[in-house]
N, C-alpha and C positions, 0 to 999 in steps of 0.2 A: 269918579270911577265907579264903576257896578265891579265887584271883587270875580265875579264869576266874567265876566267879561276881559277882569285882571286872565284870566285862567285860559281860558282860549290864546289869546296873546300872545303868552307867555309859549305855551304849545304851537304856536304858527310860527312864533321868534324856535325856535328850538327847531323844526323839523324846515326853513328854509336854511338852518345854518349846519344842518348835519345831511342839509343834502336828497332827505326824502321826499320835499314835494312841491307846491303853490304853498303862499300866504297865507292857510289859512290853517283859525284851527278848531273845537267844541269844544264845550257845556254839556256834559244833562247832569242836570241837580231836582232831584224831588227833595221837597218837603224841608229848602233851608241849606242840602249838604248834596254836596255833589256825589254820583257817584261816580260818576266816570272819563275822564279828557282822551281826547286825540287831537290829532293833526293828520297835516296829508301825508302819504303814504306811498303815492303815488307809481310813485321816483322809482323807491327805497324796493316797493311790491313785484314793480312791472305790470298793478292794476288797475282798469279806469273804473274799477270803481270806492278803488279805498282813498276817499276824499274822506273830510277830517269830520262833517257832520256822519257817514257810515260808521266810519270808524268805532265812534265817542257811539251811539247808536246798540254795535256791535256788539260794546261792553257792558254797557250801559242789561243792557239787555242778557246777556251772560249772569249778569251780578246781579240782578231783578229777579233770574228764573220766570225771565215770562217774552214774549217778543209784543205784545201790549202792556203799553207801561205808559197808561194817560191822565196820570199824577205824575210825570212829569213837565222839564220847559229845558229848552237848549236854547240857547246861547253860543252865537258863533263870531271867527272875524268877520261872517262875508256873507253877504245875501242865501242863498242858499241855490243851490244851480237846485233840476228839475227832478234828476235823483237824486235827489239826496234830500227839495222837498214832498220828492214817492216817500222817500224812505220814512220822516220822517211824519208822517199822514197814515200810511201805515203801519207805523208802532203808534199809533195813535199820543203822540204828544201833545197839547193842547195850545204852546205858546214856543213862539220862537225867538229870537231878543239877536238881533242879527248889528255889525259897526257896517263895513263896508257896500258899497249896490253895485251889480249885476253890472251895473255900465262902470264902475268901480273898478270892477273888475276886464270888461273888459277892455281898459284901459292899456291895463299889462300886459295883455292875451290870450284871456281866457274868456273865448267867446262863443256863449249858449244859444246868441241868435235863428241859428241852425234848427237849436233842439224847438223854443219857443215858439217857431214856422209852425212845423208841422202839430204840436202838440194844439194850437190856437186853427187847425184844419189848417193850414196850406200845405201846401203838394205835398208827396215825399222824397221832392230829390233826392234829396239827406242816409234815404233809406229805402228797399224797396222790402218793399212788404206782401206775400205772397201762401194767401193756407191752402193748408197741405196735407192734404190726406185727415183732414176733420171724422171721417168717419172710425177707422181706424183710432184713432183719440176719445173718438166721444163715450166706448166700451171704459177710461179708465174717471170719468165724473162721474158714471155713477155707480160704479166700484165701492170708491170717495164716498157718493151717496149714501148709499148700502151700509158703513163698514159702524157698527156698530160704538157708539161712545169715540168719534172721531171728532176729538176738538177743530173749531173754528178758529182762525185768527184774521 
C-alpha cells in the first residue's frame, strides 16, 4: 500500500470514529514529504466546506505560505467531489491520487450527481442563480485591477 494513502486512511478512520464526518481523509505531499493531513470535519464544525481535501489544502497552504502549491500532490481516500476538485485546481496541485470512486461514495449516501449535472450544463433546478447589481459590483473589479502590487492567485 502507498504510504501516503495509508496516512489518508488513518486520518479518515480517526474522523469517522470521532464523529467528525464522513469516511474521508487526505494528505498533501511535496517532494516526498507530508506537508499536511486532515479528515472530514463537516459534522464537527457544521461547515459544509470542511471536506478532507479542503482541510488538508488549507493546512498545507498555511505551512507553505502560499495559496498556490503546484509542486505538491494530494492523496485522498475518495475521488474528490466537485468542490474539492475545484479547490485542488485553484491551489494548482498537479496530481491527485484517490482510493474509492464517486460511485463508491454514492453507494453509502454521499451523492454529488446533482452538482455534476449543473456543472455539465444541465438545468439549475438545484440552485437558482440570479445576477444582481452588477453595475454596483464592477467598480470593485476595477479597484483591484488598478491596485499597485496586487498579487494574483
